[in-house]
C-alpha positions as CSV (number, residue, x, y, z in Angstrom):
1,X,8.4,5.0,26.1
2,X,6.8,8.7,26.5
3,X,6.0,7.7,29.9
4,X,9.0,6.2,30.6
5,X,10.8,9.7,29.5
6,X,8.8,12.2,31.7
7,X,9.5,10.1,34.6
8,X,13.1,9.4,34.1
9,X,13.2,13.6,32.9
10,X,11.5,14.5,35.7
11,X,13.6,11.9,38.9
12,X,16.4,13.0,36.9
13,X,17.5,14.2,40.6
14,X,18.5,18.0,40.9
15,X,20.5,20.2,38.5
16,X,23.9,21.3,38.7
17,X,24.8,24.9,39.8
18,X,25.6,25.9,36.4
19,X,24.1,25.3,33.2
20,X,21.3,22.5,31.6
21,X,21.9,18.7,32.6
22,X,23.9,16.4,29.7
23,X,24.2,13.4,31.9
24,X,20.8,12.0,30.8
25,X,20.1,13.5,27.8
26,X,22.3,10.3,25.0
27,X,19.1,8.0,26.8
28,X,16.4,9.9,26.5
29,X,17.7,10.1,22.9
30,X,18.0,6.3,22.6
31,X,14.7,6.0,24.2
32,X,13.0,8.0,21.8
33,X,14.6,6.2,18.9
34,X,14.5,3.1,20.3
35,X,10.6,2.4,18.9
36,X,11.6,3.5,15.1
37,X,14.4,1.2,15.9
38,X,12.9,-1.9,16.6
39,X,10.5,-1.9,13.8
40,X,13.1,-0.7,11.0
41,X,16.6,-1.5,12.3
42,X,16.5,-5.1,14.5
43,X,20.2,-4.5,15.1
44,X,20.6,-1.4,16.6
45,X,17.5,-1.3,19.0
46,X,19.2,-4.4,20.1
47,X,22.1,-2.4,21.2
48,X,20.3,0.6,22.5
49,X,18.5,-2.2,25.0
50,X,20.9,-3.3,25.6
51,X,22.5,0.5,27.0
52,X,19.3,1.1,28.1
53,X,19.1,-1.6,30.6
54,X,22.1,-1.1,31.7
55,X,22.2,2.4,32.5
56,X,18.6,1.7,34.1
57,X,19.8,-1.3,36.3
58,X,23.0,0.7,38.1
59,X,20.7,3.1,39.1
60,X,17.4,1.8,40.2
61,X,17.3,4.2,43.4
62,X,16.2,7.3,40.3
63,X,12.7,6.8,40.9
64,X,9.7,4.6,38.9
65,X,11.0,6.4,35.5
66,X,14.5,4.1,35.7
67,X,11.6,0.9,36.8
68,X,10.1,1.6,33.2
69,X,13.2,2.4,31.5
70,X,14.8,-1.2,32.2
71,X,11.1,-2.9,31.7
72,X,10.4,-1.8,28.7
73,X,14.1,-1.4,26.7
74,X,14.3,-5.2,28.6
75,X,11.4,-6.2,26.1
76,X,13.1,-4.7,23.3
77,X,15.9,-6.4,23.8
78,X,13.8,-9.2,23.5
79,X,12.6,-8.5,20.5
80,X,15.2,-7.1,18.3
81,X,17.0,-10.7,19.0
82,X,14.2,-13.1,18.8
83,X,13.8,-11.0,15.2
84,X,17.6,-11.0,14.4
85,X,16.9,-14.9,15.0
86,X,14.1,-15.7,12.6
87,X,16.3,-13.6,10.3
88,X,19.3,-16.0,10.3
89,X,16.5,-18.7,10.0
90,X,14.9,-17.8,7.2
91,X,18.3,-17.2,5.8
92,X,19.4,-20.9,6.7
93,X,15.5,-21.8,5.3
94,X,16.5,-20.5,1.8
95,X,19.5,-21.2,1.1
96,X,18.6,-25.2,2.0
97,X,16.1,-24.7,-0.2
98,X,17.6,-23.5,-3.0
99,X,20.7,-25.9,-3.4
100,X,24.1,-25.1,-3.9
101,X,23.4,-23.8,-8.0
102,X,24.0,-19.8,-8.0
103,X,22.5,-17.8,-10.8
104,X,23.1,-14.5,-13.2
105,X,20.3,-12.0,-12.4
106,X,18.5,-11.0,-15.7
107,X,20.3,-9.4,-18.0
108,X,17.3,-6.3,-17.3
109,X,16.8,-5.0,-13.7
110,X,15.4,-1.8,-13.1
111,X,17.3,0.9,-13.5
112,X,19.2,2.6,-10.1
113,X,18.4,0.0,-7.9
114,X,22.5,-0.3,-6.8
115,X,21.6,3.4,-5.1
116,X,18.4,2.2,-3.4
117,X,19.3,3.9,0.0
118,X,21.4,7.1,-0.5
119,X,18.6,9.5,-1.3
120,X,18.0,8.6,3.1
121,X,21.9,8.4,3.2
122,X,22.2,11.8,2.4
123,X,19.7,13.4,4.8
124,X,20.2,11.3,7.1
125,X,23.5,12.5,8.3
126,X,22.6,16.4,6.9
127,X,19.7,15.9,9.7
128,X,22.6,14.3,12.6
129,X,24.8,16.9,11.1
130,X,22.8,20.0,12.2
131,X,21.6,18.8,15.7
132,X,25.2,18.2,16.5
133,X,26.1,21.1,15.7
134,X,23.1,22.7,17.3
135,X,24.6,20.5,20.5
136,X,27.6,22.0,20.6
137,X,26.6,25.4,20.6
138,X,24.7,25.0,23.4
139,X,27.2,23.4,25.3
140,X,30.0,25.3,24.6
141,X,27.1,28.5,25.8
142,X,26.3,26.6,29.2
143,X,30.2,25.4,29.8
144,X,31.1,29.0,28.8
145,X,29.0,31.7,31.6
146,X,31.1,33.1,33.9
147,X,30.7,32.0,37.3
148,X,28.5,33.3,39.6
149,X,26.2,34.4,36.5
150,X,22.8,32.8,35.5
151,X,22.9,29.1,33.9
152,X,22.4,29.1,30.4
153,X,19.2,27.0,29.8
154,X,19.4,24.8,26.4
155,X,16.7,22.8,26.9
156,X,15.1,24.9,24.2
157,X,18.7,22.8,21.8
158,X,18.2,20.2,23.3
159,X,14.3,18.8,23.0
160,X,14.8,20.8,18.7
161,X,18.1,17.9,18.8
162,X,16.7,14.9,19.7
163,X,14.2,15.3,17.2
164,X,16.9,15.2,14.7
165,X,18.1,12.9,15.8
166,X,15.9,10.4,16.2
167,X,14.8,11.2,12.8
168,X,18.2,11.7,11.3
169,X,19.6,8.5,12.1
170,X,17.1,5.7,11.7
171,X,16.8,7.5,7.9
172,X,21.0,7.0,8.0
173,X,20.7,3.3,9.4
174,X,17.8,2.3,6.9
175,X,19.9,3.7,4.0
176,X,22.8,2.1,4.9
177,X,21.1,-1.2,5.4
178,X,19.7,-0.7,1.4
179,X,22.2,0.3,0.1
180,X,24.3,-3.1,1.7
181,X,21.0,-5.0,1.1
182,X,21.4,-3.8,-2.9
183,X,24.9,-4.7,-2.6
184,X,24.9,-8.3,-1.6
185,X,22.5,-8.5,-4.2
186,X,23.6,-7.4,-7.6
187,X,27.6,-8.3,-7.0
188,X,27.4,-11.5,-6.7
189,X,25.5,-14.4,-8.8
190,X,22.9,-15.4,-6.3
191,X,20.8,-18.6,-5.9
192,X,17.6,-19.1,-6.8
193,X,13.6,-19.9,-5.7
194,X,10.4,-20.4,-7.5
195,X,7.9,-18.8,-5.6
196,X,4.0,-17.7,-5.3
197,X,3.4,-14.7,-5.4
198,X,0.0,-12.9,-4.3
199,X,-1.4,-9.4,-3.9
200,X,-3.3,-8.9,-0.6
201,X,-6.4,-5.7,0.2
202,X,-3.8,-3.6,1.8
203,X,-1.5,-3.3,-1.7
204,X,1.6,-5.6,-0.3
205,X,2.8,-8.8,-2.6
206,X,2.9,-11.6,-0.3
207,X,6.2,-14.0,-0.9
208,X,4.0,-17.5,-0.7
209,X,6.5,-21.3,-1.1
210,X,4.3,-22.6,-3.5
211,X,2.1,-21.3,-5.8
212,X,-0.4,-24.1,-6.5
213,X,-0.3,-25.3,-2.4
214,X,-3.9,-23.7,-1.9
215,X,-3.0,-24.5,2.1
216,X,0.6,-22.4,1.7
217,X,1.4,-19.3,4.3
218,X,2.3,-15.9,3.4
219,X,5.9,-15.5,4.5
220,X,7.2,-11.9,3.4
221,X,6.3,-9.0,2.1
222,X,7.1,-6.4,-0.5
223,X,5.4,-2.9,-1.8
224,X,6.8,-2.0,-5.7
225,X,6.6,1.3,-6.6
226,X,6.8,2.0,-10.6
227,X,10.1,2.2,-10.8
228,X,11.4,-1.2,-9.5
229,X,9.5,-2.6,-12.7
230,X,10.9,-3.1,-15.9
231,X,7.7,-4.0,-18.1
232,X,8.3,-5.3,-20.8
233,X,11.8,-7.2,-19.9
234,X,11.6,-9.2,-22.6
235,X,9.3,-11.2,-25.0
236,X,8.8,-14.8,-24.5
237,X,6.0,-16.5,-27.0
238,X,4.2,-14.5,-29.3
239,X,1.3,-15.1,-30.7
240,X,-2.7,-14.8,-31.1
241,X,-5.1,-14.5,-28.9
242,X,-5.6,-17.8,-27.0
243,X,-2.4,-18.1,-25.2
244,X,-1.2,-19.0,-22.8
245,X,-1.9,-23.0,-24.0
246,X,-1.0,-26.4,-22.5
247,X,-2.9,-25.6,-18.8
248,X,-1.6,-22.2,-18.3
249,X,-3.3,-19.4,-18.0
250,X,-3.5,-16.1,-16.6
251,X,-4.5,-15.5,-12.7
252,X,-6.4,-12.6,-10.5
253,X,-3.4,-11.9,-7.9
254,X,-5.4,-10.9,-5.5
255,X,-7.8,-14.0,-5.1
256,X,-5.2,-16.5,-6.4
257,X,-1.0,-16.5,-6.5
258,X,0.8,-16.1,-9.7
259,X,4.0,-18.0,-9.7
260,X,7.5,-16.2,-10.2
261,X,11.2,-16.2,-10.2
262,X,13.4,-15.1,-6.8
263,X,16.8,-14.6,-6.9
264,X,18.1,-13.8,-3.9
265,X,18.1,-14.3,-0.5
266,X,14.4,-14.1,0.9
267,X,14.3,-13.1,4.8
268,X,12.9,-9.9,5.7
269,X,15.5,-6.7,5.1
270,X,16.9,-8.6,2.1
271,X,16.6,-7.3,-1.7
272,X,15.2,-9.5,-4.4
273,X,14.8,-9.8,-7.9
274,X,11.5,-11.6,-9.2
275,X,11.4,-12.7,-12.3
276,X,7.3,-13.5,-13.9
277,X,5.3,-14.2,-16.8
278,X,2.2,-11.7,-18.1
279,X,-0.4,-12.2,-20.4
280,X,0.0,-9.4,-23.3
281,X,-4.0,-8.0,-24.3
282,X,-2.6,-9.4,-27.9
283,X,-2.1,-12.3,-27.0
284,X,1.7,-12.8,-26.0
285,X,3.4,-14.2,-23.5
286,X,6.1,-10.8,-21.6
287,X,8.7,-11.3,-18.4
288,X,8.4,-8.7,-15.8
289,X,11.2,-7.6,-14.0
290,X,10.9,-5.9,-10.1
291,X,13.7,-5.6,-7.4
292,X,11.9,-4.9,-4.4
293,X,12.5,-4.9,-0.3
294,X,12.1,-7.1,1.8
295,X,9.3,-5.6,4.3
296,X,9.4,-6.3,8.1
297,X,5.4,-6.4,8.0
298,X,2.5,-9.0,10.4
299,X,-1.1,-8.9,9.2
300,X,-1.3,-10.0,5.3
301,X,-4.4,-9.9,5.5
302,X,-5.2,-12.8,3.2
303,X,-8.1,-15.6,3.2
304,X,-8.2,-18.5,1.8
305,X,-8.0,-19.3,-1.8
306,X,-8.9,-22.4,-4.3
307,X,-7.6,-22.3,-7.6
308,X,-9.7,-21.1,-10.2
309,X,-8.9,-23.1,-13.4
310,X,-9.9,-21.1,-16.1
311,X,-8.0,-17.6,-17.7
312,X,-9.3,-14.5,-15.7
313,X,-9.0,-12.4,-18.9
314,X,-10.9,-14.7,-20.7
315,X,-13.6,-15.1,-17.9
316,X,-13.9,-11.8,-17.3
317,X,-14.8,-11.1,-20.9
318,X,-16.6,-12.9,-21.1
319,X,-19.3,-12.0,-18.1
320,X,-18.0,-8.4,-19.6
321,X,-20.4,-9.5,-22.8
322,X,-22.6,-11.0,-20.9
323,X,-23.5,-7.5,-19.1
324,X,-23.1,-6.2,-22.4
325,X,-25.8,-8.5,-23.8
326,X,-28.0,-8.3,-21.0
327,X,-27.8,-4.2,-20.9
328,X,-28.5,-4.1,-24.7
329,X,-31.3,-6.4,-24.5
330,X,-32.8,-4.5,-21.4
331,X,-32.4,-1.5,-22.7
332,X,-34.2,-2.8,-25.9
333,X,-37.4,-3.5,-23.8
334,X,-37.2,0.1,-22.4
335,X,-37.0,1.5,-25.8
336,X,-40.2,-1.2,-27.0
337,X,-41.7,0.0,-23.9
338,X,-42.1,3.0,-24.9
339,X,-42.9,2.7,-28.2
340,X,-45.6,0.8,-27.2
341,X,-47.1,4.4,-25.0
342,X,-46.6,6.5,-27.3
343,X,-48.3,5.1,-30.3
344,X,-51.3,4.6,-27.3
345,X,-51.4,8.4,-26.3
346,X,-51.6,9.1,-30.3
347,X,-54.5,6.7,-30.6
348,X,-56.4,8.1,-27.5
349,X,-55.4,11.7,-28.8
350,X,-56.9,11.1,-32.2
351,X,-60.3,9.3,-30.7
352,X,-61.1,12.0,-28.7
353,X,-60.5,14.7,-31.2
354,X,-63.2,12.3,-34.0
355,X,-65.6,12.2,-31.3
356,X,-65.5,16.0,-30.8
357,X,-66.4,17.2,-34.4
358,X,-68.3,14.8,-34.8
359,X,-71.2,16.0,-32.0
360,X,-70.8,20.0,-32.8
361,X,-71.7,19.5,-36.8
362,X,-75.2,21.5,-37.9
363,X,-77.4,19.3,-39.7
364,X,-79.4,19.8,-42.5
365,X,-79.5,22.0,-45.3
366,X,-79.9,25.2,-43.6
367,X,-79.9,23.8,-40.3
368,X,-77.5,25.8,-37.9
369,X,-74.7,24.3,-35.3
370,X,-75.4,23.2,-32.0
371,X,-77.7,25.6,-30.3
372,X,-78.6,27.1,-33.5
373,X,-81.9,28.0,-34.9
374,X,-83.1,26.4,-38.1
375,X,-85.2,27.9,-40.8
376,X,-88.7,27.5,-38.8
377,X,-88.2,25.9,-36.2
378,X,-85.5,26.9,-32.8
379,X,-84.4,23.8,-30.6
380,X,-81.2,22.5,-30.9
381,X,-79.3,21.2,-33.6
382,X,-82.7,21.6,-35.7
383,X,-82.9,20.6,-39.1
384,X,-84.3,21.5,-42.3
385,X,-87.0,24.8,-43.3
386,X,-90.0,23.1,-41.8
């Protein structure tokens, strides 16, 4: 895209006799915005790519820049159309699996979900209005140049406005799409599906067709924020430690999927509500409700899995208890070894002191100390009066 834009601007032809060239500015804005729109707004990307293809094909004599723009736009158009087709296929399969039944959403929902896209809409609109004001000012100055005077250079205004337009239009489109998806979800009864949910190393929550099928492939993902979840939404069961019973148990969501009830149509870009059970520390079971949009993401980073068959909390608790017991035993052995070493050092010190006291003592009634003179003798350690 960058190479195409540079070549396009370079091959734009001779400048007009007065002022800045405005002819290809809309195409430049669409070209720069195309990658972001392709990522987040495939419908807008398809429309922009179609316009760029038509614009480039209509003037093939403008050089290699136009050829690259035409090729890139055609590729983006094909990809955007495939994504839109995939969305429709996802929606069709989800509705077929859910059947004709429609259900009300849970009573307690995360607050503010119906206003999800408002912030983006406001920020995007402000950026676009600022860009429009800058462009209007440059255009008025350019057109107001007197004949024979120096042309007005609005390139700086065009560049700054281009950045504002790309960011503002992307935020505005994403906000509008999020608001529309939220309205579709919260204003009507929705189909419901039982799905599996597993957490990837990146922190994304991936939807699987079944929580018990080890061969199931991750389909769509979401990434909830703290305010997207109600904890707890309602109490399901209260009891002592050991719940749940009957073969049900809590799982490590990074190692295997947990079961959840999904309200809505799971497709890329849609808003859904998930309700799932959570085993509390004190033994009770409550349900949590999460409302999130489904994100466009391809790589999940999840490996194969197999059911643990046992409670994750109980397993980790037993593992922690074993590790704590091993730690205490190692500490006891270390203290015992230190105590024995201290006793050996004390015994060795006492023996050395006793030996020194016996070797240097005097002997006999009038004997002197080591090297002393007896009463009549002068040898070392003399003994007696002799």
